[in-house]
C-alpha positions, 0 to 999 in steps of 0.5 A: 500500500502506498502512503499517499493513497487517498482511499486507504487508512491504516492505524494501530489501536491502543491494544496493538491490533492494526485496523485498515479502512478503505473507501471505494472511489466515488463521484459523490461530493462528500467523498471527493477527498477520500480518507483525507476528509475523515477526522478522529472523533472521541468515543462517547461511551465506554464499556457495555450498555445494558443487556437486552431483555431475555427472549420469551421462554414460550415455544413458537406457534406453528403460525408464527413459524409459517409466517417467518418462512414466507419472508425467506 
């Protein structure tokens, strides 16, 4: 990868992992500068949020199963 490639960005995270971000070329005005237009944003949350509610323990009704199959 070239250091001046405007479509790819590489960085090393605090824990040592490497992350690569690449954007495809575009004619959109907001993406004309490629990766150079991106800026760092500090995190707004740390840690995990609340756990989601548990799924109901009742078995699925045959009609519900049939309706789910229609969407496949």
